[in-house]
N, C-alpha and C positions, 0 to 999 in steps of 0.2 A: 314080446319079440320070441319067436321060437327058432331053433336050429335043431330040428329033425333028423338030418340026414346023419347017420352015423360017423361019416368022414368029419364033419363040422363038430360033432359032438367032442370026439376023440381029440380034435386038432385045438379044441376049446379048452380042455383038460390039460393038455400040454402046456396052453398059453396061462393058463391059472397057476402052473407051477412057477413059471418065470416071472409072473407080476408078484407072487409073495416071495420070491428071491428079491424082486428088484424093491420088493418095500422095506427090506433090510439094510439098504444101502445107504449113504450119503447124498443123495440128490439135494440139489438148490433149493429145494422147495420146503424143506424140512426145517430150515435156520433161519426163515423171512418171516418178519412181521407183514399181519393183513391191514390195511388202511379202511377208514370209513369213505362214504361218496364224498363228503363233503372236503375233506382232508386233500383228495387228488385228483377229484371229476368235477366237470360240468355238464350238463344236459345240452343236446346238441340240435334234438326236434323232438317232437311227439308230444309236448304238453303233457296231459295228463295219463297220456299210455308210458311214463315212467314214473314207477312208485318205489318210494324209499321205505323198509323194513326195518326194524331191529336198529335203531337209531342211526341209520345210514349204512349199517354193516353188510345189507341185504336190498339189491335192485331187482325190482321184476318191471321188464318190458314187453308191452303188449302189442298185438297188428289187430288190427279191427277195418271196418269200410273206410275209415277216414284216413287214417295214418299209423304207420310204424310207430319206432322210438330209437332214440339211443343217444349215447353217452361217450365223452373223449376226458384224456387225462389234460388237467389243466398245463403240464407243462410238457414241451419236446424232450425228448431223451436219445442221447448216443450211447446206445449198447446198454446191456442191461437185462434182468431177467422179468417176466411179464405173467401175471397168473389169474384165473379166475376159476372159482368151481361154477359148474353151469348145471343147470338142468332144463332140457328142452321139453317144449309142449308135447303133450301126449294125444293119442287117437289121431284121428285123420288133420295132415299137416300139409300135404301137397299144395307144392309151390312156395312154401313158408322158407325164409332163408334168417338163419341167426347165424352173426359174423361177429368173430372175436380176433382184431387183427391191428398192426402196426401200420402208420401210413405218413407221408408227407406231400400227398398229393394237394394241400391246401398251398403248401407253401413253393413247393417246386413243380407246376404245371407239367412241364415237359421232361422234365427229368426226374419223377419221384420214383420212391423207392416202396416195398409192400411186404408184409409179412400175413398171411392170412390162415386163420383158423375159420373154414365157412361148414355151416353145418346145413344140408338139405332136407327140408321135410319130404314127406311120402304119402301115398294112401294110406287108408286104414291096414293094419295085416304085412306091412311093407315097412321096413326098418329105414330108419334114418340112416345117410350118409355123410360121413366127413371127408373134405376135401381141404387141403392145404395146398399153398401158392406161394412163390417168392420172384418178386419183379423187382429191378436195379437198374437204377440212373434210367429211367422212362421205358424199359422193354417189354411194355403191355402187351406187344404183339409177339411176344414169344413167351407165352405163358410156360411155367413150370408146375404143372398140377399133378397132384398125386390125390387117388380117392379112395377110401378105405369102407370097409363095413363093421359095425361096432361087435365087440365081443359080450357087451354087456348091454343093458336096455337103459339108453340116456337119458330117458324120460321118467325113468322109476324114482331117481336119486340124483343128486349131487356126484360131478366128477369133476377134477381139477385138469385142466388144460393152461399149459404153460409154452412159452418161447424164452430161452436162453439166446441172446443175441451179443456177440463179442466181434473183436477185429478179425478173430479168425476163424469162427464159425457159429452156424446157426442150429439148435437144436429144438425140435418139436417135441413136448411131452403128453402124454395122459397119465394122470394118477403118476407121477414119478417114473414113468414107463417112456423112453425114449421113444418115437416110432419115425423120426426122420432126422437126418444129418445133412446139412448143406457146407462144405469147406469153402474156405476164402480162396482157391487156387487159380493159378494161371488159365486154366480153363473157363472158370467162372468170370474172371477179367472184373470190368466194371458192372456186370449183372449183380454183382455180390451188394447187396443194401450197405450205403456207408455214409448216408448222410441222416441228420436227427430227424426223428419220428413222433409222432403221438400214437397213445394207445388208445381203441374205438371200441365199443361193442353198440352192436343193432340188430333188429329184427325188421325184416322190409317183403314185400310182396316180389316174389321172383318167378313169377308164374311164367314169363316168357322163356324160361330154361330150367328149374331148377328140378323138377321133377319129370324124367324121360322127355327129357329136350323141350319142355312146355305142353306135352300131350296134357298132365293134368294142372289145374290152375287153383288157386287158393279158392277154396268153398267159405264164404264169408258166414254160411249156416252155422260153423262151427266156432266161429270168432267169440272171443278176444282168444289168441294164440298168445300165451304167457310165456317167455323165458326168464328163467330165474339165475340173476347171478349172487356169489358170495365170495369169502375170502379172496377179497381183491389184493393184490402184490403187485406195486411199482416199485421196482427195484432197480433203478438206472440213473446213468449219466445226466441229470437235469442240464440244460444249455438255455442261453438268453434266445427268447424267440424273435429278438429283433438282431441278433447276432449269432445264428445257428451253427457258425465255424467256430465259436469261442469255446475254451474249455469248460471242463464241467464246473456247475456250480455245488454248492453244499458240502464239496470235501468228498464226493463219491469215490470210492477206492473199487476199481473193477479188476483188480489184480486176483480176487477172489474167485470171480467168475471167468474170469480170460484163462486161468488155469485149468477149467473143468473138462476131464476128460471121461468119456464112458469107462466103465469098469467091465470085466468079462462078463459079470452077472446081467449089467444093462445091455450090453451089445447083444447077449443071446436073447435077451427078451424082444430087442427091438427086431433082432431076424425074427423070432416066430411072428410079432404083428406082420410084419412086412409079406412072410411066406405065406402066410392063413389069411389075411384080412385086407389086404391091399388089393384092388381091383381094377386101378387103371393107374398107368404112369405114362407120362410123357415121354420118357425115354424110350418105350417101346411104340410109340404112335407114330406108325411111318406116313400116315396118311397127310398129316401134318406138317413132318418133319422128313423128308426123302432120307435125310445125311442125319444122323443122333446130333443133339449140342453136344458139344465138346466135354461137358463135365460128366457125361453119363458113362458108365461103366457096366459091362454084362460078363455074366456065365453062361455059357450055352445052355444049361439046364432052367435056368430062369427064364431066358428071352424064350424057350420053346411053350411057355406056358401063356402067352400073352399073342394076340391076333394084330395085323398090320394097323388098327385103330387103336393100340393100346390098350386094349381093353382084355382083362384076364380070361382065356377060354372059359365057359360056362355061365360066365356073369350076364346077366341082361344087359342091353346095350343102353347107356345112357349117354346123353350128350355132356360134353365136358363144360362147366363155365368156364369162359374164356374172359371173361371182364371184371375188372376191380372195382371195388367199392366205389371207389373217386370216377369211374365211368358208368357205373350202373346208377337207375334212376331209383331214388329212394323217397 
């Protein structure tokens, strides 16, 4: 993945400095233990396209002409910290979607909640894109997508992707660096996820929308496409699936996570990521929302960087994926 433009090179150097600062701070990732696959997960589809390695501490999900693959947590969780190190398929990966997300769509059909990391493949020579999204209380027609390019090659090595979900806020992290914060505010209202969710990881064919709005499809000549998962963290409040409104099982203590606030260094690192690498925001998309959603906040300088379709000026136009995992065909 090359960043040949001088301005992008300088921005990447500045971001690297912020990442070095953030790596020295006390992020939730650093003190939590990883688990093996059998201790916390179960396969949901894909048969032999899911492969366990290193005594279940590493999971390979592959996509071929027959099927993709996926796994889910054995428990439902009401808040917590959820994380995995992921290495994405290399070379030509147009149309391929790798997802790491929380959802309760199988329990709450019409009022489901969802928190997404979606990795969108691309043609050879063009970088993967990352999309985050939030749904609450069945608000799937009101997508809150943000899209980013990477400041590293996500196919070259593992990088850690994490979600902190508390009653007060949601934070998306990459390698201990926060990239997005959603506050449980009056403006968010019932759109803030509030019901127990399971954790999922999948790879599937998103040819109809994932790359340039469906212009480039999955080319199975390059199959299998393999996404690797490791360092699995499930640190949450497990609840009884037969009684999702029950209190936490197993004596989970949320207080250590609920009090998590960003340090000055973390906020600086997040601001750098968002300024230099966010390429689309629903808050700037006037073609979808003539009036911005109530939680959106703006400053004049930032608003001038985006077109009325929410895409940052200078970026190639991409169609935003507007469907949740529960609505997509896998």
